[in-house]
N, C-alpha and C positions, 0 to 999 in steps of 0.2 A: 564447545563450539561463544564465542561471546556472543553476545546476542545487538543491536545495532537499540533495535527500538522495542516500544515496549505493545502489548494491547491497549486500546484505545484507540493509543496516540498516536496523531493529526503526522503524514506525509507526505510531501511529495516527489512527483514521476520526472525524472529527469531530463529525459523523450520526451514529456510533452505535457507537461506538469500541472497536475489532473494532480489534486487533493485527492485525498485517500486514508482512508485508519484503519491501521494494524488487523486483521484477526485472532490472528493466532498463529508461525512459524514452521515450515513443512522439513521436516530432511534436504541437507544442502544450501544451507542462508538464502528457501525460498518465504514470502511474506507471504497469508493472504489479507488479500488487503476488499473491501467498498468504497465506493462513489456516491452516487447519485446523477447517471446521464443527462444530461435534460434536452439533451433531444426528443428524445424516450421517455421523457419523463417517471423513470422508473432505476430501483437498483443495484447497480450491479457489483461482482465480487470474482479477484484474480487471484491466480500468484503468479509474480510477478521476483522473477528475484532482488535481494540485499543489494545487491550494488545501478541496482537502479534507481535509486529511491534517495531522498537527502529529507532533510525535519522540516518542518513545514514553519514559515513562520504565526 
């Protein structure tokens, strides 16, 4: 499996445009990401499919 992103890299969600940080890869092209939620002012983590992300500028 070829990985598009490296651990610690900044990526952007294609769906809502949030900038996230890659934590680790999970099976079947799933990526665990972390971002800062402005409304609740806390750090969130989630698992997103690799094809829903792009490199952040």
